[in-house]
N, C-alpha and C positions, 0 to 999 in steps of 0.2 A: 694772501692767496697767490699773488704774483710769483713770489719765490717758490711756492709749492708747484706751480705749473712749470717753472724752469727746472726744478728737481725732477718732475715727471718726464720732461723732455730728455734730460740726461739719462734717466733710468731706461726709457725706451731706446735711446741710442745705444746704451750698454747691453741691452737685452735683445737686440734685433737679430740675434742668431735664431730666434723663433721664425723669422721670415723665410719663406720658401722661395727658391729662385723663380724669376719670371719666365713665362713661356712667350715666345714671340717678341722678346725685348730686343733692343738694338744690339748688334754684335759688339764684342769686346773692343774697346778703344774708340768707338764711334762717338760723335757728338750727340748728346741727348738733350734736346730742347725740352724743358720741363716747366710747365706752369704749376701754380699751387693746386688748382683743381685736378690736374693730371697726377700730381704727386699723391694727393689724397686718394684718388681712385685706385692707384696702384697699391698703396699701403692697405686699403680696405680689402683689396683682392687677395693679398698675399700674407697678411700678418697672422701669426698663429693665434693670438688672443681672439681675433674675430672668428677664425675657423673653429676654435674650441667652443666659443659661445654658440655658434650654429649647431655644433654637435650636441650641446647641452639641450637645445630645443628638441632634437630627436630623442634624447633620453627622457625628457619630460613628457613627450607624447607617448612613449612606451609606458611610463609610470601611470599616466592617465588611463590608458587602455587596460593596464593591469588592475587598477582600482575599479574600472567599469566592469571587468569580468565577474566580479562578485555579485553584480546585479543582473547578469545575463543568464539565459538558460544553460544548464550544464547537461549535456547529452553524452552518455557513455554506452558502450556495448561490451558484452562479455559472453563467453561460452566455455563450457568445460565438459569433459567426459571423464567419469571416475569409476573405479572398481572398488566396491565397498564390502565390508563385513561389519556386523554389529553384535553386541552383547546385550541381549534383552534383560538379563539379570541386573545389569548396571542401570537399567531404566525402571527397575522395580517390578519386572515381569518374569522372575525366575520360577523355578519348579515349586517353590513354596506358595506362590500365588496361583500358578496354573500347573497343577500336577501333570507330569509327563511331557511338559513343554521343554524342548531343547533350547537353551538360552542363546546358543550360537546361531546366527543367521548369516547366510552368504556363502560364498561371495555373490554379489549382484551388481549390476551396472546402473549408472545414472548419467543422464545427459541433460544439460540445460543451456539454452541460449536465449538472451533477451536484451532488449534495449531499455535503458533507464534514463529518466528525465527528472531533474531537480531544478525548480525555479523559485527564486526568492520573491516573496510577495511583500513582505515588510521587514526591512532591516535598516533602521535609521542610521546606525553607525556606519554601515557600508555606503550609504548615500552621502553622508558627510565626508567620508574619506575620498569618495570620487570627486566631490566638489572641491576639496582641498587640492587634489591632484590637478584638476582643471585650472585652479588658480596658480599652481606651480608652473604650469605651461605658460600662462600669461606672464608670470615673473621671468621665465627664461627668455621670452621674447623681449621684454623690457631690458634685461641684462645684455642681450645681444646688441640692442641699440646703444646702451651705455658703453659697451666695449668699442663700438664703432666711433662713438664720440670721443673716447679717450685716444683712439688712434688718430682721429682728425686733429685733435689738439696737439698731440705729439708731433705729427707731420708738419703742421703749421709752424710750430715753434722751431723745428729743425730747418724749415725753409727760411724763416726769418733770420735764424742764426747764420745760414749760408749767405743770405743777402747782406747781412751786417758785415760778415767777413770780406765779401767782395768790396763793399764800400771802404773798409779799412785798408785793403790793398790799394785801391785807387787813391785814397788820401795819403798813404805812405809813399806812393809814387810821386804825387804832387809835392809832398814835403821834401822828397829826395831831390827832385828837380829844382825846387826853390833853394835847397842847401847848396847845390852845385853853382847856381847863379850867384849866391852870396859869397861862396868861396872864390869864384872868379872876380867878383867885385872887390873882395879883400886883396887879392893879388894885384889887381889893377891899381887900387888905391895905394898900395905899398910902392908900386913902381912910380907913381906920381908924387909920392912923399906925404900922403895924408893918412897913412896907416903904418903900423909896425909889424914886425914878424910875429909878435904875439897875436895880433889880430888875425893874421893868416893862419897860424896854428890853431887858434880857437875855431875859426870857420871850418878848417879841415877836420878837426875833431868832431864837430857837429855833423859834418857830412858823413863821416864814418858811422856815427850813431844812427843816422837815418838809413844807411844801408843795412845795418843790423835790424832796424825796425821793419823795413820792407821784407827782409827774409823771414822774420817772425810772422808778419802778417800773411805771407804766402803759405807758411806752414799752418797757421790757424785756418786759412781758407780751405786748404786741402783736407784738414781734419773735419771741418764743418760739412764739406761736400761728401766726404766718405760716410759720415753719419747719416746724411740724407739718403745717399744711394743705398746704404745697407737697410735703412728703414723701409724703403719702398721696394727692396728686393732686386734692384738693378745691378748689372755687373759693376764691380768696384773700379774697373779700368776705364769706364765710360768717362768721356769729357763732358762735364755738366755745364749746361747753359741755361740759366734761369731766365724765364721770360717776364716774370712779374718784378715789381720794384717796390721798395719801401716808399711810403708817401704819407703826407699829412691829409687824412681823410676829411672830406667836406660834409659828410652826413651829420645831421644834428644829433646831439647827445640826448638819449631818451631821459625823461624825468625819472626820479628815484621811484615814484609810485608806479610808473609804467614798468620799470625794470623789475620791481618786486612782484607785480602782478603776473608778468610773463614767467618769472622764476617759479611761482606757485603752480602755474599751469603746465610748464614745460619741463621742469627738472626731472630727469629720468630717475635720479636717486630717490626723489620723493615718491615717484610712482612705484618704484621697487619696494620702498619701505611700506607703503600702503598695501601693496600686494602681500608682503610678508605678514603684515598685521591681519589681513583677511584670512590667510592660510592658517595662522595661529588660532584665530577664532574658530574656524571650521574644525581644526584638529581637536580643540577643547570640546566642541559640541559632539564630535565623534566619540571622544572618550566618555562623555556623560551618557551618550546614547547606548553605550555598551551595557548599562544597567537595564535597559528596556528589553522586553521579549522580542523575538523575531519569528516570523511566520514564513513557511515555505511550502510549496507544493511538490509532491513526489509521485512518480508513477513509473511502472515498468510493464513491458509486454514482451512475451517470448514463447518459447516452446520447451516443454518438459517431456522427457522420454527416457526409455532405457538406453537407446542408442539413437543417433540421428535417423530420422525417418522411420523409426520403429516405435510403435505405440505413442507417437508424438501427438500432443494435445496443446492447443494454445492456452496460455495462462497469463493473467495480468494482476496488477494491484495498483490502486490509486489512493491518495490520501493527503491530508494536510498535517504539517508538523509544527508544533509550537515549542520553541526553545526559550526557557526562562532562566536567566542566570541566577544562581543561588550563592555559590562561593567559588572563587577562582584563585584562591591563595593570595588575595590582595593585589592582583595584577591590574584590575580596572581602577582601583583606588590610586595606585601608583601612576598609571597613565594620566589620570585626571590631574594629579599633582604636577606631573611633568609638563603637561599641556598648559596648565594655568600659569606656571612660571615662564614658559616660552611666550605666552600672550603678554604678560607684564613686561618682559624684555623687549618685545616688538613695540609696545606702546612707548616705552622709555626711549628707544632708538628713534622712533618717529618724532617724538617731541624734541629730542636733542638735534635731529637733522633739520627740523624747521628753523630752529634758532641759528644753526650753523649756516644754512642757506641765506637767511636774512643778513647775517654778518658778512658773508662773501659778497653778496650783491652790493651792500652799502660800501664795503671797502673797494670793490672793483669800480663802482660808479665814481667815488671820490678820487681814486687813483687815476682814472682816465682823465678827469678834469685837470689834475696836477700835471700829468704827462703832456697834455696838450699845451699847457702854459710853458712847460720846460722846453718843448720843441721850439716855440716862438722865441723864448729867451736864448736858446742855443743858436738859432739862426742870426739873431742880432749880434750875439757874441762873435760869430765868424766875421760878420761885416765890420765890426769895430776892430777886431784883431787884424784884418787885412789893411784897414786904414792906418792903424798904429805901425804896422810893418813898413808901409810905404813911407811914412814920415821918418821912421828910424833909418831907412835906407838913404833917404835924402840927406839927413843930418850926417850920416857916416860918409856919404859920397862927397859932401862939401867940407869934410874935415872938422866939423864942430862936435863930433861925438865919436867914441870908439865903437867897435862892432859888438861890444857887450850889450849895448842897447839893441842892436839888430838881432843878436842871438836871442835875447830875452823876448823880443817881439815875435821872432820866428817860433820860439817855443810856445808862446801864447797862442799863436795861430794854429799850431799843431794840436794843442790841447782843445782849442775851440772847435776844430774840425772833428776831433775825436768825440768831443761832447755832443756835437750835432748828430753824428752817426749813432751814438749810443742812445741819445734821447729819442731819435726817430724810431730806432728798433724797439725800445722800451714802450714807446707810445703805441706801436702796432701790437706788441704783446699785451698791453693794457686793453686794447680794443678786443683782442681775442679773449682775454680774461673775462671781460664783461659779457661777451657773447656766450661764453661757457657758463658763467654764473647765472645767466638768464635761461640756460638750457638749450641754446641754439648755436653751438660752435660751428655747425655746418653753414651758417649764414655769413661767416667771416670771409671777407674778400680783401685782398691787398689793393 
């Protein structure tokens, strides 16, 4: 799961063109002091994924209202004025039936204006569709929270990457300064006759390599800062100053049982899958209810006349209507089949997700324990490498060893410093990973 979060971070960094520019942000080129909390706030405020999730809630609210409309009164009004003629013979009232009757009637006028009301009394299928739409609104809200959590994780990973790059630059500067001192030591030792030109050339080569490493570390830092600035929507020309720092946290590691319990109750993916299952259940119930009869009330009231206000009389009609499905070409049967399949799919996804969440929590819990031990080991490695370098310098200064031993000790110290920085960064990523696995990445603090 750790590698997956790193990949997500890189994906977010590559796709931050979604982010809209900040309003009221620091002017171009100014120093931007940024804490992790502030970075997360800006990312949540501006990232397109969060904005789209919020719009999806509006869409779900509209769909719920649309489904509710089938259960609400439908009131319409209509009026017409017509000029008519009629053929009585077409109605069976021709001259053969009534001798001497002219079958052609008209032209004559007709006017009608009325208000019509239709109210559903019992329609179980419509009720289930409304309930499913209400659940879909709940799902959209959960998905909004899930999108926010993804942005929180991506921002935290980008922030940690920028801090790691800063530490790499500081370590590269320290290594470069050390290489200069060792080069000066080699020159001095040659002057006093305890070193050779090869020793000086070797030290100078290592000095040049450290200059290259520092340049690369600066480039990596600029890239990491640009990724973070783009993710939060700040001007890319801003000079970034991070106020938080990587640390070895002192909070106790939760037990595996506690971590699993929090994941079952907090993971938004699990809540979303449960909502999708409930929606699938309601959709299947709606499809089954389509076999049932529905009852509705209808009524109208209006005026019938030859023309408006001419021989006008109020007329009305009221009644109950029973609709009983007989045959719809197999549509209901197909809807039942489709909804049943969707329900089984939702059940399978939920079952698989539960297993995946348990695996993620167990891996994250074990990984955090390992990363904590690696940080401690890396710290000790730095201390030992520093001691080894001191002894190698003393031996070289006293002429009992060449500077190969010094160069090797210096390389060991450089690797130890790099390992310390990487282990500290990975440890904090593991902390974030466990918080995300338990469903609470917003609780992560540096």
